[in-house]
N, C-alpha and C positions, 0 to 999 in steps of 0.2 A: 503493500500500499504506500510505503515511503517513496519508493521508487516512482510510482505512478504520479505522486504528488510533486516530488521534485521535477520529473520531467515536464510535467504541465507547467509549472512555473519557469522552467527553462524556455518552453515555448512562448509563453506569455511575454516574458521579458525580450524576446527577439522581436516581437512585434512593436516595439518602442523606439526603434532606431532614428526615425525622422521627426523633426519638430518644426514649428513655425510660431512665429508671433503676428499679431495682427492688430490694426488700427481701422476702426470704424471711420468712413468719410461720409460727412452728410450728402444726401441727395435727394432730390425731391421725387424722382421717378423710381428708384430702386436702391437697395441697400449695396453699398460699394465698401469692399474690404481691400486693404492693402496688405498682402501676406508677405512675410520674408522667410523664405525657406533658408535653412543652414546648410544646405548641400551636405546632408548627412553627417554633420559635424565635422566636415574637413575643414579646419581652419586655414588651409593654403588657397581655398578658393573665397571669392568675395561673395557676400550674402546676396542671393537673388530675390528680387521683389517683383510681385506680379499683383494686377488689380482683378479682383473677381467680383462681378455684379450679379447679386441675388435679386431675381426678379419677385419671388414670393416672399413679401414682407412677413406673413406670419412665421413662415418657416425661418428666416433669416432672424427674427426677434426671439423665436423660442430657442433656437440652438445657441444664440448669442448669450442667453441667460444661463447656459450649461457651460461655456468656455471655461476651461480651467477647474471644471469639477473633477476630483481625482479618481482614479481608478480603484475600484474595489470588485474583485471577483465575486460574480452573483449579485452585485449592487444594483439597485434600480432608482435610488435617490439622489438628489444634490449632495448628500453626504459622502457618496461614493457610487459610482456606476461602471457596469462592464459594457463592451461594445453593443451586446445584443439588448441589455437593459435600456441603453441610451436610445438606440434605433427604436426599440417597443414604444417608449415614451413619446418621441418625436411623432411617430405615425398615429398613435393614440390621441395626442393633443393638437396636432396640426390637421391631420387629415380624417380623424375620427375611424380610423381602421386599427383593429387589433391584431397583431402579428403574433406568430408563435414566439416562445422565450429564448430559444438558442439560435445562433447564427445558421447551424446547418438545417434546422428545421424552417427557418425563413426561406433559405435558398430553395428547398423543396416546394414550398408553398407559393413561389412567385413565377411568373413567365419569364423564361430565360433570355437575356440579352446578350448574344455573344460578341457583338462588336462594341468597343470603346465608344467608337464614333456614334452610335446609336444612343448612347446614355443621354437622359434628359435629368433636369433638377428633380430631385426626390427620389430618383431611382435608388436602388441599393445596390452596393459594390461588395463582392465576396471575395475573400482570398482564401487560400488552402496552404497547409502546411506540408512538410515532408512526405507525409502520409497520405496525401491526397484528399485529407478531409477537410471539409469548410470549417475555418478556426476563426474567422474574424470576418465583421460586417461593418460597413460605414454607409454613409448617405451621400450620394454624388450631389455636387452643387453645380459647378458650370466650369469650364475651362480645364478640364481633367484635375480639378480638387475635389476632395471628399471631406466630410466632418466624420469623426469616430472618435473612440476613446482609447488612447495611447496608455499603456501600462505606466510609463514613467511620468507622463505629463498631463495625463488626463484628458478631457475632451478637447481636441485641438482640430485645425484645418490642415490637410496634407495635400501634396500633389502625387496624382497617380504616376506621374512621370518621374518620381523618387525610384532610385535603382533598386532599393529593398522592396517596394510595394510592386514595382513592376515584375519582380521575379515571383512574387506570391500571388499577384492577381489571378483571378479564376474566371469570373464574369460577371455581369450586372443581372439585376431582376427588378422586375416592374409588377406591382399589384394590379389585377384588373381595374379597380375603382380609381387608381391613380392614372391608369393608362387613358381613361375616359376625360380627366382632367387635363392632361398633357395633350391629348388630340384636340381639344376645344382650342389650344393656342395657336 
């Protein structure tokens, strides 16, 4: 049992390599974030800055209130939350959709999106570990960024182009109810 626990902690720790900091910029039309990616903590490279414009203000305001919430395995509150607990909260409170509790159950419940270029704001993004099991989930925002719970930094925004996440990326998923909302845009 101890080995399984330690192995689980090792995998979870590996999911926290990338980080970012962000500043919200005022905008009348949409929420704009300036995100500073730290190039996987490589101090020899300059910090990369990107602007991400979030159209769904309800989504932006909701997850903004979670930014920095610490990671807690099995957590579902702002005192501590894991990746699927965060996603479940967002979907329930922003979209009125109740999702299953774990990342792998969520992946099975949604319509698959095979191409990153087909992802839309609010879609889920899934990541697999070495055993090919879905082990992490986040919410796609825009411009190849997603919001998720990092084990080391809590709720953060990260680039899908980050080398670490690119290696683990499996596919996206869209809830049928969310598909109807996105199709109206």
